[in-house]
C-alpha positions in Angstrom: 40.0 -54.6 219.2 38.1 -53.1 222.3 40.1 -49.8 222.6 39.4 -50.0 226.4 42.2 -52.2 226.8 44.6 -49.4 226.5 43.1 -47.4 229.1 41.9 -49.9 231.5 43.7 -49.8 234.9 43.4 -53.7 235.0 44.9 -53.9 231.7 47.9 -51.1 232.1 50.8 -53.6 232.3 49.6 -55.3 229.5 49.0 -52.4 227.6 52.5 -50.8 228.2 54.3 -54.6 227.6 52.1 -54.3 224.1 52.4 -50.5 223.3 53.6 -50.7 219.7 51.3 -53.2 218.5 48.0 -51.7 219.8 47.8 -49.0 222.1 50.3 -46.2 221.0 51.7 -45.9 224.4 55.3 -45.4 223.1 57.1 -42.5 223.6 55.1 -40.6 225.4 51.5 -41.6 224.0 48.3 -40.8 225.6 46.8 -44.7 224.8 44.1 -43.2 223.1 45.2 -43.3 219.4 46.0 -45.9 217.3 48.9 -45.8 214.9 49.2 -45.9 211.1 52.1 -48.0 209.7 54.3 -45.9 207.0 54.0 -47.0 203.5 56.4 -49.6 202.4 58.8 -49.5 200.1 59.0 -51.8 196.9 62.1 -54.3 196.2 61.8 -54.4 192.8 63.6 -58.0 190.8 66.4 -55.5 189.6 67.3 -55.4 193.3 66.7 -51.8 193.6 64.3 -50.3 196.4 61.9 -48.1 195.2 59.9 -45.5 197.9 56.2 -45.7 198.2 54.4 -43.5 195.4 57.5 -43.5 193.2 57.8 -44.4 189.6 60.4 -45.8 187.4 61.3 -47.3 183.9 62.4 -50.9 183.8 64.4 -51.1 180.8 64.8 -49.5 177.0 63.7 -51.9 174.3 60.6 -53.4 173.4 59.9 -55.1 176.2 60.5 -51.9 178.5 57.9 -51.5 181.4 56.7 -48.5 183.6 56.4 -49.4 187.3 54.7 -47.8 190.4 55.5 -48.3 194.2 52.0 -48.5 195.9 52.5 -49.6 199.8 55.2 -52.5 199.0 53.4 -53.8 195.7 55.4 -52.7 192.2 52.8 -52.7 189.8 54.4 -52.5 186.1 52.7 -51.8 182.6 54.4 -52.1 179.2 55.8 -49.1 178.0 55.9 -50.3 174.2 53.0 -51.4 172.1 53.0 -54.9 171.4 52.3 -56.2 167.6 51.6 -59.9 167.7 51.9 -60.1 163.6 52.3 -57.5 161.2 51.4 -57.8 157.7 54.0 -58.1 154.7 55.9 -54.8 154.0 55.9 -53.7 158.0 57.9 -54.1 160.4 59.4 -52.9 163.9 62.4 -50.5 163.6 64.6 -49.6 166.2 65.6 -45.6 166.4 68.3 -44.0 167.9 66.8 -42.0 171.2 63.7 -44.2 171.6 62.9 -46.7 173.7 60.3 -48.4 171.6 60.5 -49.4 168.2 58.4 -47.7 165.4 56.1 -49.4 163.1 57.3 -48.7 159.7 55.1 -49.1 156.8 56.3 -50.2 152.9 59.6 -52.0 154.0 60.6 -53.7 150.9 60.8 -56.9 151.2 62.5 -59.7 148.6 61.1 -63.2 148.4 57.4 -62.6 147.6 54.6 -62.7 144.6 53.2 -59.4 143.6 49.7 -60.1 142.0 47.7 -57.2 141.3 48.7 -54.9 143.9 48.8 -57.6 146.9 51.9 -59.0 148.5 51.7 -62.9 148.7 54.6 -65.2 150.4 56.0 -69.0 149.4 53.1 -71.4 149.5 50.6 -68.5 150.2 47.4 -69.2 148.4 44.6 -66.6 147.3 41.5 -66.1 145.1 40.8 -63.9 141.9 37.2 -63.5 142.7 35.4 -66.3 141.4 37.5 -66.7 138.2 41.0 -67.7 139.4 42.4 -69.8 142.4 46.5 -68.7 142.9 49.6 -70.0 144.7 53.1 -68.0 144.8 55.2 -71.1 144.0 58.7 -69.6 143.9 58.8 -66.2 145.9 62.2 -65.9 145.3 61.4 -65.3 141.7 58.5 -63.7 142.3 56.5 -66.8 140.5 53.0 -67.7 141.1 50.6 -69.8 139.4 47.1 -69.5 138.7 43.9 -71.9 137.4 40.5 -71.7 137.1 38.2 -72.2 140.1 35.5 -73.2 138.1 36.9 -75.4 134.9 34.8 -75.8 132.0 33.2 -79.3 131.4 31.0 -81.2 128.8 28.1 -83.2 129.7 28.4 -86.7 128.4 25.8 -86.8 125.4 22.7 -88.4 125.4 22.0 -87.8 129.0 19.7 -85.1 130.8 22.3 -83.4 132.5 22.4 -79.5 133.6 23.9 -76.9 135.8 22.4 -75.6 138.7 23.6 -72.4 140.2 26.3 -72.0 142.8 25.0 -72.3 146.6 25.3 -68.9 148.5 28.7 -67.7 149.0 30.2 -70.4 146.6 31.7 -69.4 143.2 31.3 -72.9 140.9 27.7 -73.9 139.4 27.3 -77.3 140.3 26.9 -80.4 137.7 23.5 -82.5 137.9 22.7 -85.5 136.2 20.1 -88.4 136.8 21.2 -91.7 138.2 23.2 -93.9 137.4 25.5 -90.8 136.3 27.7 -89.4 139.4 30.0 -86.8 138.5 32.7 -86.3 141.4 35.5 -84.3 141.5 34.4 -81.0 140.6 35.0 -78.1 142.6 33.1 -77.3 145.5 33.8 -73.8 146.2 
């Protein structure tokens, strides 16, 4: 805006009518300075109005937030860390006097299979190196079953069959025979 509008005699009536918006002529203003609006307060979703520059805490639970008011805009950040998935044996525990739940490790959990120091849930499968493939079959009882990953197999007599070394990243060597013999169903892992 051209400030000369506020001081020009030709526009003096307009300047007096519009002093609040543009020319600072209200309450004895000289007409030369522009006013700056006061920072706005924030009306938060809980219905409380918070002054510019203030901060507050919204809630005291795993979803708690720290909020600040900046010229009418409330900005909030999570107060507590979020854990999307926790390993077996870990849990979030509410403790008196603390807003955020704390991470508790080594929580006793029933209904799991224990194998060589590892804990596995119902129907979870795992490998013991290249030797065994296991599955937790009854977590309530702690039962699991393991089988050889690469079962023993004998070739048909009289044919030139042999074993080829496992492919990189695989465990089982692969049977190879000349045509017309085709061996199928042997594990590819």
